[in-house]
C-alpha positions as CSV (number, residue, x, y, z in Angstrom):
1,M,0.0,0.0,0.0
2,Q,1.2,3.5,-0.8
3,K,2.0,5.9,2.0
4,K,-0.8,8.4,2.6
5,S,0.1,11.9,1.6
6,T,0.2,14.5,4.3
7,K,-2.7,16.4,2.8
8,S,-5.8,15.0,1.2
9,H,-6.9,16.7,-1.9
10,E,-10.6,17.9,-2.0
11,A,-12.6,16.4,-4.8
12,I,-15.0,18.8,-6.4
13,F,-17.7,18.0,-8.9
14,F,-17.5,20.4,-11.9
15,E,-20.8,22.3,-12.1
16,T,-22.2,24.0,-15.2
17,E,-23.6,27.5,-15.1
18,N,-27.1,26.0,-14.7
19,G,-26.2,23.9,-11.8
20,N,-25.7,20.5,-13.4
21,Q,-22.9,18.2,-12.1
22,P,-22.3,15.8,-14.9
23,V,-19.9,13.4,-13.0
24,R,-22.2,13.2,-10.0
25,E,-25.2,12.6,-12.3
26,F,-23.2,9.8,-14.1
27,I,-22.3,8.1,-10.8
28,I,-25.9,8.3,-9.4
29,K,-27.2,6.4,-12.4
30,L,-25.0,3.4,-11.6
31,S,-25.6,0.5,-9.2
32,K,-24.7,1.0,-5.6
33,E,-21.8,-1.4,-6.1
34,D,-20.4,0.6,-9.0
35,Q,-20.9,3.8,-7.1
36,K,-18.8,2.4,-4.3
37,A,-16.0,1.3,-6.6
38,I,-15.8,4.7,-8.3
39,G,-16.0,6.5,-5.0
40,A,-13.2,4.3,-3.5
41,D,-11.0,5.0,-6.5
42,I,-11.6,8.8,-6.3
43,R,-10.7,8.6,-2.5
44,I,-7.4,6.8,-3.3
45,V,-6.5,9.6,-5.7
46,Q,-7.5,12.2,-3.0
47,D,-5.4,10.6,-0.3
48,F,-2.4,9.2,-2.3
49,Y,-1.8,11.4,-5.3
50,P,0.3,11.0,-7.3
51,V,-1.1,7.6,-8.3
52,G,0.0,5.9,-11.5
53,Y,-1.3,3.3,-13.9
54,P,-3.5,1.4,-13.9
55,L,-5.7,3.6,-11.6
56,V,-4.7,7.0,-13.1
57,T,-3.6,7.8,-16.6
58,K,-2.4,11.1,-17.9
59,L,-4.2,12.1,-21.1
60,K,-2.9,15.6,-21.7
61,P,-1.2,18.3,-19.8
62,N,-3.5,19.1,-16.9
63,L,-5.9,16.2,-17.7
64,W,-6.0,12.8,-16.2
65,E,-8.5,9.9,-15.9
66,I,-9.3,7.6,-13.0
67,R,-10.0,4.1,-14.3
68,S,-12.5,2.1,-12.2
69,D,-13.6,-1.5,-12.9
70,I,-17.4,-1.6,-12.9
71,K,-20.1,-4.1,-14.0
72,D,-20.3,-2.7,-17.6
73,G,-16.6,-2.3,-18.2
74,I,-14.2,0.4,-17.1
75,S,-15.5,3.8,-16.1
76,R,-13.3,6.8,-16.7
77,V,-13.6,9.9,-14.6
78,F,-11.7,12.8,-16.2
79,F,-10.1,15.3,-13.8
80,T,-7.7,18.1,-13.4
81,F,-6.0,19.9,-10.5
82,I,-6.8,23.5,-9.8
83,N,-5.6,25.2,-6.6
84,N,-4.6,21.7,-5.1
85,E,-8.2,20.5,-5.7
86,I,-9.3,17.6,-7.9
87,I,-12.0,18.8,-10.3
88,L,-14.1,15.9,-11.6
89,L,-15.0,17.0,-15.1
90,H,-16.5,14.2,-17.2
91,A,-17.2,10.5,-16.9
92,I,-17.9,7.7,-19.3
93,V,-17.9,3.9,-19.5
94,K,-15.2,3.2,-22.1
95,K,-16.0,0.4,-24.6
96,T,-13.0,0.7,-26.9
97,Q,-9.2,0.7,-26.4
98,K,-8.7,4.3,-27.3
99,T,-10.3,7.1,-25.3
100,P,-12.6,9.0,-27.7
101,Q,-11.3,12.4,-28.7
102,K,-14.8,13.9,-28.2
103,D,-14.7,13.0,-24.5
104,I,-11.2,14.5,-24.1
105,D,-12.6,17.6,-25.8
106,V,-15.5,17.8,-23.4
107,A,-13.2,17.5,-20.4
108,M,-10.8,20.2,-21.8
109,D,-13.8,22.5,-22.5
110,R,-15.0,22.0,-18.9
111,I,-11.6,23.0,-17.5
112,K,-11.9,26.3,-19.4
113,E,-15.5,26.8,-18.2
114,Y,-14.5,26.0,-14.6
115,K,-11.8,28.6,-14.6
116,R,-14.1,31.2,-16.2
117,L,-16.9,30.5,-13.7
118,Q,-14.4,30.8,-10.8
119,K,-13.3,34.2,-12.0
120,I,-17.0,35.3,-12.1
121,K,-17.6,34.1,-8.5
122,K,-14.6,36.0,-7.0
């Protein structure tokens, strides 16, 4: 087991301007067992980051994915770090070997939107 980091990172669900939280909504639709699996994997990242493959894969600068085994395959929760917080951006159940570019694009767009919304709030 990895040594726990001295500081746990807070995980924050990305929220759209109209209050939707896409990752939370994705997780809620899953079975309780799958919800627990994804939640446990997010918790590992919070407590032990940096965590490598197979749990976490870097997709782009400032974009990673948490890979969780669930009933229907492998879920991917895309995230970034902003101000030492884990921002959960987008989630899918991946059916193919390659991560679809459209899902990477969604996550990257949400990073920009998150930063823009944070500036408005301040």
